[in-house]
N, C-alpha and C positions, 0 to 999 in steps of 0.2 A: 600428566594425569596419572601418575604412578600411584596406585592405591594399594598395592601389595604391601601391607603394613609390616613394620619390623618392630612392633612394640615388645618391650621387655627384653630387647637385645641391647646390651651395653657396649658401646664403642669406646675402647680405651686407646687414646692416641699415643702409643708408644712406638716411636719410629726406630727401626732397627737398621744399623749399618751392616752391609754385607760385603765381605772381602772374598773375591773369587781367586782361587789359586789353581793355576793350570800347570800341569806337569806331564812328563812323559815324552817319548820320542817315537818316530815312525819305525825306526829300525829297518830291517831288510824285508819286512813283510809286504806283500803286494797291497795296494790301497783297495779298500772295499768300495763297492759300487755306491754312488750317492743317490741312486734312483729311489730306493725305499725311503731314505731320509727326506728327499725332496717331496715325495708323495705325502709323507706324514705331515710335513710343514704346510703343504698346500691344503690338506684337510683341516689342520688346526686353524689356518687363516680363514677358511670358509666358515668354520664353526664360530670363530671370533666375530666375524661380520654378522652372522645370524643373531648372536647374542646382543650386539651393540646396535642393530638396526631397529629403530622404533617405528613400526608400521602397524597396520590394523591386525596383522597376525600376532604381533607381540601383545597388542592391547587385549585381544581375545584370550590369549593364553593366560595373561595376568588376571583377567576376569574370572576364568575357570579356577585358577590357583587360589585366588582370594576367597571365592565362594566355597570351594572345597575345604580349605583350611577352617573357615568359620563353621561349616557343618560338622566336620570331624571333631572340632573342639567342643561344640555343643553336645554331640553324642557322648563324648568322653565325660563331660561334666554331668550329664544326666545319669550315667552309670555310677558316678560318685555321689549322687544324691543332690546335685545342685542344678538350679535353672540357669541357663546361659542364653541370653538373647543375642542373636547374630545381627550385625549391622546390615542394612540394605546396600548391596553392591550396585544397584541400578541395572538397567538393561544391558544385554550383551552388545558390545560395540558393533555397529553396522558397517557394511562395506563402503558406505559413504564417508566414513570417518577419515579425516586427514591428520597427519602428524607432521613433525618437523622434518621427517625424512621421506615421506611418501604421501601421495595423493589418494583420495578415495576413488572408487570406480563408479560412483553414481551421483545423482543430484536430488535434492539440494545437498551441497557439501556441509559437513558438520565436524566439529572437534570432539563430538561425543559427550558434550557436557549437558547434563540434565539437572533439574532442580534437586534431584536426590544425590547428585555428585558430592555435594558438601553438606549433606544433612548431618545433624548432630548424632553421635553414636547413641544407641539406646541405653536407657538406665538398666543396670543389672539388679533384678529384685533381690538376689541373694548375696550381693557384694559384701554386706556387713555381717553375714553369718560366719561363725568360727570355722576356719578350714577352707573357706572359698578361695582365698589367695594362694594357699598351698596347693589346692587341687588344680588351679589354673596354671600357676607358674612354677610349682615345685618349691622345695626348700632352698634357703639361701646357700646351703652347702652343695647343692646340685649344680655345679658350674664347670665349664670347660672353656678353652680358648683356642683360637687359631690365628696364625699370622697371615694377613692379607697383603700381598705385594702393593706397596704404595699407600697402604692404609694402616699399618701397624698391627697391634694385637687387638683382636676382638674377643671379648669375654661374653659368653652366652649361657643361658639356663638350659639344663638338660632334663629337668623334671617337669611334671605337671602336664595338663592336657594340651597346652599349646605346643610343647615340645613333642608330645606324642603325635599330634596332628602332622607336624612338619616331618617327623620321622616316617610316618605312613606315606607321605607324598614324595619325599626326597631320598628316603633310605636312611638318613641320619640328620640330626640337627646341624652338624658340622657342614654337610653338603648344602643345606638351606642357607646357612650364614654366608658361605663363600658365594653361592649363587645370587644372594641379595647384594652383597657389598662389592664384590669384584667388578661386575658390570657398571655399578655406579662410579667407582673410582676411575675405571678406564674411560667411561663416558665423559667424565669431567676433563680428563686429559685430552680427549678428542676435541672437546669444545675449545680448549686452549690451542690445540693444533690448527683448527680452522682459522684462528685469529691471525695466522701468518701465511695462510694459503691464498695466493693472489687470485687464482681462478675463482675460488669460492667468494672472496671478498668483492670481486667485480660483479658476480652474479647477485650477491646480496645488495649491492648499491642499486642495481637495476630493479630489483624487487622492491626496495624501499621507495624508489622514485615512482614506481608504478602504483604502489599503495597510497602514496601521498596524493597522487592524481585523483584518487577516490576519496580524499579527505580522511585517510586512515594512516596515521603516523605511528608506525610500529617499528621497533628495532629489527625484529626478525619474526619468523613464524611462531616461535615459542612465546614471544611477547604478545602476539596476536591471540594465540590460544589462551594465554594467561589472563588477558583482559576479559575473556568470556568466563573463565573460572572465577575471577573476582566478582563478576556480575552475578553469577550463581550463588556465591557466598554471601552476597548482600541481601538475599531473600527477596529479590525482585519477582515480578510476575513471570510465570512460565511462558506466556505469550511473548513478552518483551525479550526474554532470554533467547528464545528460538529465533525471533526476528533478527536480533542483533547478531546472533551466531551465524545465521544464514548469510547476512550481508558481508561479514568479515571473512568467513570461510570461502564464499564464492569469489570474492575479490582476491583472496590469497591464491586460490586455484588459478584464476586468470593471470595473475602476475607471475606465478611460477612458470606458466607456459611461455611467457615473454622472456623471463630471466634465466630459465633452466636452473633455478637455485637448488632444487632437490637433486637434480642430476649431478651438479657440482658437489653437493654435500656427500653423496654416495661415492663419488670419485675420491674425495678427500678421505673418506672412511677407508677406502681401499689402501691409500697411501699410508694412513695412520696404522692400520693393521700390519702392513708390511714392515713397519718400523718397530714392532713389538719384539721383545726378546723371545727366544724359543721357550723359556720357562713360563712366561706369561701366556704365550700361545697355547701351550700344553694345558695350563690351568683353565683357560677359556674354553678349550675343547671339552674338558671335564665338566665345566659348567653347562655347556650346551647339551651334553649327554644327560646330566642330572635334571635339567629343566624339561627336556623331552620326556623323560620317564615320569616326572612329576605331573606333567600335563596329561599323560595317558591315564594316570591314576585319578587325577582330578575329574576328568570327563566321566570316568566310571562312578566316582562318588556322587556327582551331581545327577547322573542318569539313574541312580538308585540300584546299580548293579552290585 
């Protein structure tokens, strides 16, 4: 349910081969203590877990960031003489919301899907006015790029109100781009990692069997949540959406208690993070820092401060 949109950011799939050259010798100097390095690595690992953990805290942060970016963009466009209609981001995720990695704390359980989740974006009344596109996205010459580990070269726009909004939140558009793409890339790698984790797979089979007993044949919790998102996208009635969502989410919660699937998921995440290179861990720590700062700014923007 990741709605933090990355529109107008172009991903260029240019894979870069990296050759690591290690040189030097210890000499006769006494070895330095490894304690500071170990503490730094532990802090980076904790930051990486926080970035990759998809729970209600992550959903709420994403909700604030999306809403604040929309408002900042609209204010900027207004200053430039254009009307910009912000999309409806829906209600703030409740504590009952469950994700693929955590359960909610109340009932009825929900995946946080509402009829507005997949509403069509609003029509922009000024989209065909001369200068609207430049005001929003900047000129075609206002471009920069950054290499994302495992994702190649990402080219992005640095001009316009969208870039200005992201700079206000993250400090720079570059920080936004890294914060958007790097967790996605590592999250995909984590999904591949779980496909070989026997403890996770055993818990998943138990979860699947439990759900089938309730006539709910889903591959995993992500598949279950996706079925609700698809129902919302089909423009069904709000009452039917909530009824079906409650049935599936409550069954998911009960089956998780029997299988301990999310516990195994988070244990697998710990193992995955431990396998990351120091360079990637350092970058994930930077992402965690930038996201935390952006979240603080977003809360101020939406509170009108």
